[in-house]
C-alpha positions as CSV (number, residue, x, y, z in Angstrom):
1,M,5.9,-81.4,17.7
2,L,2.6,-80.7,19.4
3,K,-0.2,-83.2,19.0
4,F,-3.9,-82.3,19.0
5,G,-7.0,-84.1,17.8
6,L,-10.8,-84.4,17.7
7,L,-12.8,-87.0,19.7
8,G,-16.1,-88.2,18.3
9,E,-18.1,-91.1,17.1
10,K,-18.3,-90.4,13.4
11,L,-15.7,-87.9,12.0
12,E,-15.2,-88.7,8.3
13,H,-16.6,-85.4,7.2
14,S,-15.0,-83.2,9.8
15,Q,-13.3,-80.0,8.7
16,S,-11.4,-79.6,12.0
17,P,-8.0,-81.0,10.8
18,K,-7.8,-78.7,7.9
19,L,-8.9,-75.7,10.0
20,H,-6.5,-76.4,12.9
21,Q,-3.6,-77.1,10.6
22,Q,-4.1,-73.7,9.0
23,L,-4.4,-72.0,12.4
24,M,-1.1,-73.6,13.4
25,K,0.6,-72.7,10.2
26,D,-0.5,-69.1,10.5
27,K,1.0,-69.0,14.0
28,G,4.2,-70.9,13.1
29,I,3.3,-73.9,15.4
30,D,4.8,-77.3,14.6
31,G,1.9,-79.6,15.3
32,T,-0.5,-82.3,14.1
33,Y,-4.2,-82.7,14.4
34,E,-5.8,-86.1,14.2
35,L,-9.3,-87.5,14.0
36,I,-9.9,-90.0,16.8
37,E,-13.1,-91.9,16.3
38,I,-14.3,-93.7,19.4
39,S,-17.2,-96.1,20.0
40,K,-19.2,-95.4,23.1
41,D,-18.1,-98.5,24.9
42,A,-14.4,-97.6,24.3
43,F,-14.6,-93.9,25.3
44,E,-13.3,-94.2,28.9
45,D,-10.3,-96.3,28.1
46,T,-9.4,-94.2,25.0
47,F,-9.7,-90.9,26.9
48,L,-7.6,-92.0,29.8
49,S,-4.9,-93.2,27.5
50,L,-4.9,-89.8,25.7
51,K,-4.7,-88.0,29.0
52,N,-1.5,-89.9,29.8
53,S,0.0,-89.6,26.3
54,D,1.9,-86.8,24.5
55,F,-1.2,-85.1,23.3
56,R,-1.4,-81.4,24.3
57,G,-5.1,-81.1,23.8
58,V,-8.2,-82.4,22.0
59,N,-11.6,-81.1,20.8
60,V,-14.7,-83.1,21.6
61,T,-17.8,-83.5,19.4
62,I,-21.0,-85.5,19.2
63,P,-21.9,-87.5,21.3
64,Y,-19.2,-86.9,23.9
65,K,-19.5,-83.2,25.0
66,E,-21.3,-84.2,28.2
67,T,-20.0,-87.7,28.5
68,V,-16.4,-86.5,29.0
69,I,-17.1,-84.3,32.0
70,P,-16.7,-86.9,34.8
71,F,-13.2,-87.7,33.5
72,L,-12.0,-84.1,33.8
73,D,-9.9,-82.8,36.7
74,E,-10.8,-79.1,36.1
75,I,-13.5,-77.3,34.2
76,S,-13.9,-73.6,33.1
77,P,-16.7,-71.5,34.6
78,Q,-18.6,-71.3,31.2
79,A,-18.3,-75.1,30.6
80,K,-19.4,-75.9,34.1
81,Y,-22.5,-73.7,33.7
82,I,-23.2,-75.0,30.3
83,G,-22.6,-78.6,31.3
84,A,-20.8,-79.4,28.0
85,V,-17.1,-79.4,27.0
86,N,-15.7,-79.2,23.5
87,T,-12.1,-78.4,24.2
88,I,-9.7,-80.2,26.6
89,L,-6.2,-79.2,27.6
90,F,-3.8,-81.9,28.9
91,S,-1.3,-80.3,31.3
92,N,0.8,-81.6,34.2
93,G,-1.1,-84.9,34.2
94,K,-4.5,-83.2,34.4
95,A,-7.4,-82.8,31.9
96,K,-8.9,-79.4,31.9
97,G,-12.3,-78.8,30.1
98,F,-13.5,-75.7,28.3
99,N,-16.4,-74.7,26.0
100,T,-15.4,-72.7,23.0
101,D,-18.7,-73.1,21.3
102,Y,-19.9,-70.3,23.6
103,F,-17.2,-67.9,22.4
104,G,-17.8,-69.0,18.8
105,F,-21.5,-68.2,18.9
106,R,-20.9,-64.8,20.5
107,A,-18.4,-64.0,17.7
108,L,-21.0,-65.0,15.1
109,F,-23.4,-62.3,16.4
110,E,-20.7,-59.7,16.8
111,H,-19.4,-60.3,13.2
112,N,-22.9,-60.0,11.8
113,N,-23.7,-57.0,13.9
114,I,-26.7,-58.7,15.5
115,K,-27.9,-57.2,18.8
116,A,-29.5,-59.9,21.0
117,K,-30.3,-57.5,23.8
118,G,-34.0,-57.0,24.2
119,C,-34.9,-59.6,21.5
120,N,-36.8,-62.8,21.7
121,A,-35.1,-66.1,20.6
122,I,-36.1,-69.7,20.0
123,V,-33.4,-72.4,20.1
124,L,-34.1,-75.7,18.5
125,G,-32.4,-78.6,20.3
126,A,-31.1,-79.2,23.8
127,G,-27.7,-80.8,23.3
128,G,-24.2,-79.6,24.2
129,V,-24.0,-76.9,21.5
130,A,-27.6,-75.7,22.3
131,K,-26.6,-75.2,25.9
132,A,-23.6,-73.1,24.9
133,V,-25.9,-71.0,22.6
134,Q,-28.4,-70.5,25.4
135,K,-25.7,-69.3,27.8
136,A,-24.3,-67.0,25.1
137,L,-27.8,-65.5,24.3
138,C,-28.5,-64.9,28.0
139,D,-25.1,-63.2,28.5
140,M,-25.8,-61.0,25.4
141,G,-29.0,-59.8,27.0
142,I,-31.7,-61.8,25.3
143,F,-35.2,-60.7,26.6
144,D,-37.1,-63.9,26.2
145,L,-35.7,-67.4,25.3
146,T,-37.7,-70.5,24.4
147,V,-36.1,-73.9,23.8
148,V,-37.7,-76.5,21.6
149,S,-36.7,-80.1,22.4
150,R,-37.8,-83.6,21.9
151,G,-36.8,-84.4,25.5
152,K,-37.9,-82.9,28.8
153,E,-34.4,-81.6,29.7
154,N,-34.6,-78.1,31.3
155,F,-31.4,-76.0,31.2
156,H,-31.2,-73.6,34.2
157,N,-35.0,-73.1,34.2
158,Q,-35.2,-72.0,30.6
159,Y,-38.7,-72.3,29.1
160,T,-38.7,-75.5,27.2
161,V,-41.5,-76.8,24.9
162,S,-42.0,-79.9,22.7
163,Y,-42.1,-79.8,18.9
164,D,-45.7,-80.7,19.1
165,F,-46.4,-77.6,21.2
166,Y,-44.4,-75.5,18.8
167,K,-46.3,-76.7,15.8
168,E,-49.6,-76.0,17.6
169,K,-48.7,-72.5,18.7
170,R,-46.6,-71.4,15.7
171,P,-44.7,-68.8,17.7
172,K,-43.1,-65.8,16.0
173,T,-39.7,-64.6,17.2
174,D,-36.8,-62.3,16.4
175,I,-34.1,-64.9,16.3
176,L,-34.5,-68.6,15.4
177,V,-31.4,-70.8,16.0
178,N,-31.0,-74.4,14.8
179,C,-28.8,-76.3,17.2
180,T,-29.8,-79.8,16.1
181,P,-27.8,-81.9,13.6
182,V,-30.9,-82.1,11.3
183,G,-29.8,-81.0,7.8
184,M,-26.1,-81.8,8.3
185,Y,-24.2,-83.6,5.6
186,P,-25.0,-86.2,4.3
187,N,-28.7,-85.8,5.3
188,I,-29.0,-82.5,3.6
189,N,-32.6,-82.8,2.5
190,A,-34.0,-82.4,6.0
191,S,-35.0,-79.5,8.2
192,P,-35.8,-79.4,11.9
193,L,-38.9,-77.4,11.0
194,P,-41.2,-77.2,7.9
195,K,-41.1,-74.0,6.1
196,A,-44.6,-73.1,7.1
197,L,-43.6,-73.0,10.8
198,M,-40.7,-70.7,10.5
199,R,-41.5,-67.2,11.6
200,A,-38.6,-65.0,12.5
201,K,-36.4,-62.0,11.4
202,I,-33.1,-63.8,11.7
203,A,-32.4,-67.5,11.2
204,V,-29.1,-69.0,12.4
205,D,-27.9,-72.6,11.8
206,V,-24.8,-73.7,13.7
207,I,-24.3,-76.4,11.0
208,Y,-21.5,-75.5,8.6
209,N,-21.7,-78.4,6.1
210,P,-23.5,-77.7,3.9
211,E,-23.1,-74.0,4.0
212,E,-26.8,-73.5,3.2
213,T,-28.9,-76.1,4.9
214,L,-32.5,-76.7,3.9
215,F,-33.5,-74.8,7.1
216,L,-31.6,-71.7,5.9
217,K,-32.9,-72.1,2.4
218,Y,-36.4,-72.0,3.8
219,A,-35.5,-68.9,5.9
220,K,-34.1,-67.1,2.9
221,E,-37.2,-67.8,0.8
222,L,-39.2,-66.3,3.6
223,G,-37.2,-63.1,3.6
224,M,-35.2,-63.7,6.8
225,K,-31.6,-62.8,7.3
226,T,-29.6,-66.1,7.3
227,I,-26.4,-67.0,9.0
228,N,-24.6,-70.4,8.9
229,G,-22.1,-71.9,11.3
230,N,-18.9,-71.3,9.3
231,L,-17.6,-68.4,11.4
232,M,-18.7,-70.1,14.6
233,L,-16.6,-73.1,13.6
234,Y,-13.6,-71.0,12.9
235,E,-13.9,-68.9,16.1
236,Q,-14.3,-71.8,18.4
237,A,-11.3,-73.5,16.8
238,A,-9.2,-70.3,17.2
239,K,-10.2,-70.1,20.9
240,A,-9.3,-73.7,21.4
241,Q,-5.8,-73.1,19.9
242,E,-5.5,-70.1,22.2
243,I,-6.3,-72.2,25.2
244,W,-3.8,-74.9,24.2
245,E,-1.1,-72.4,23.6
246,N,-1.7,-70.0,26.6
247,E,-3.9,-72.0,29.0
248,T,-6.5,-69.1,29.2
249,L,-10.1,-69.4,30.1
């Protein structure tokens, strides 16, 4: 029996076990998928013990997508560029890191027939998933990309502004993407932006629980096309299973 799991700090509401069990069932794979909650001070010891255990692979979520990188032996080109890892393969005593959020976000656009090429986009947030989204948007031919972040982190020279600057300028864009956890269950009555500051044609929220965040509710009321993170969750999980089974980048 193959063993997989999810590493994170708080995982009680994760849908990953159900999703991966179904993916394995569909493919006839005999395997288990466990939630592995780790405190920050115990991360290194726990990860090294997993690396030397009978686990085939694990997913990684908040807040360890960047923390895990120094403990990896190999890293895929996308994950190296992004600087964040959400999928790890344990093979021949080595830990190999990948980023399937990148593939999941691209699939989200393809499924919804959204053409990023030549468009403007604003990404809210600068964490691991935001970096994957920025890389995907650039690879899909986005014309102009602005990142709104509370910190001063700059990802590969992308134009980054503060929330105060955003609120002052009130920019309009084609695609507005929420990559922050604001609005995620159980804090569902929160939005990363007030309704009055949302000016776009398409609003995407990578959050999947709830299916309609307050951010997307505001966007719908303003007449925007809205897309949640459900398909991205599924596609990144399917890509992770593919990596674990076939060791493909």
